[in-house]
Structures are given as C-alpha cells and as structure tokens.
C-alpha positions as CSV (number, residue, x, y, z in Angstrom):
1,X,20.2,5.2,-18.6
2,X,22.2,5.7,-15.4
3,X,21.9,9.2,-13.7
4,X,25.1,10.5,-12.1
5,X,24.3,12.0,-8.6
6,X,25.4,15.6,-8.7
7,X,27.7,16.4,-5.6
8,X,26.5,18.7,-2.9
9,X,29.9,20.7,-3.2
10,X,30.8,21.7,-6.6
11,X,34.7,21.6,-7.2
12,X,35.9,23.9,-10.1
13,X,39.6,22.9,-9.8
14,X,41.0,19.9,-8.6
15,X,44.2,21.4,-6.8
16,X,42.0,24.0,-5.1
17,X,39.6,21.3,-3.9
18,X,42.4,19.2,-2.6
19,X,43.7,22.2,-0.7
20,X,40.2,22.9,0.7
21,X,39.8,19.5,1.7
22,X,43.3,19.5,3.4
23,X,42.7,22.6,5.4
24,X,39.2,21.4,6.4
25,X,40.8,18.1,7.8
26,X,43.2,20.1,9.6
27,X,40.5,22.1,11.3
28,X,38.6,18.7,12.1
29,X,41.7,17.3,13.7
30,X,42.4,20.4,15.8
31,X,39.0,20.2,17.2
32,X,39.2,16.7,17.8
33,X,42.5,16.5,19.4
34,X,41.8,19.3,21.9
35,X,39.3,16.9,23.5
36,X,40.0,14.2,25.8
37,X,39.5,10.5,25.1
38,X,35.7,9.9,25.0
39,X,34.8,13.6,24.9
40,X,32.8,14.0,21.6
41,X,32.4,17.5,19.7
42,X,29.5,17.9,17.5
43,X,31.2,20.4,15.3
44,X,33.9,17.9,14.3
45,X,31.1,15.5,13.4
46,X,29.3,18.2,11.3
47,X,32.6,19.1,9.6
48,X,33.2,15.6,8.8
49,X,30.0,15.5,6.8
50,X,31.3,18.6,4.8
51,X,34.6,16.9,4.0
52,X,32.8,14.0,2.7
53,X,30.8,16.2,0.3
54,X,34.0,18.0,-0.8
55,X,35.6,14.4,-1.4
56,X,32.5,13.7,-3.5
57,X,32.9,16.9,-5.4
58,X,36.4,15.9,-6.3
59,X,35.5,12.4,-7.4
60,X,32.9,14.0,-9.5
61,X,35.2,16.3,-11.0
62,X,37.8,13.6,-11.8
63,X,35.1,11.4,-13.3
64,X,33.9,14.0,-15.8
65,X,37.7,14.9,-16.9
66,X,38.1,11.1,-17.5
67,X,35.1,10.7,-19.4
68,X,35.5,13.7,-21.6
69,X,38.9,12.2,-22.7
C-alpha cells in the first residue's frame, strides 16, 4: 500500500492556490531583482521553499480531484 505524503501547505481551492502562488512568485522576483548580480538575499531563498510547498499543495489537490472522478 502506497502512502501519499501530505503537503506542508494545504490548498482548499485550485484558483485561490494559483493566485497565492503567483503573488508569492511576484514578491520573490521583486526581492531578487532589486539585488545586483551575485548578491544573494536569504529572504528570496526562504520564500522559494514556501512556493515549493504551495505548488505541492496544488499538485496534491489536483491528484485528489482526479482520483475522486
């Protein structure tokens, strides 16, 4: 029996999750592009981890919708 890993960030609505992910990516880009080449910002790195978790939540939501059909 395969156990599905529960995402760190639960998504209730696909549309709402996509909008949240889009807004988060926009903030990450703002942070990243205000820096010069070679200048890192730890905030952007941490937000990328959150974006990954949101994307996994969206994937989990879609997988469950497909499985329930």
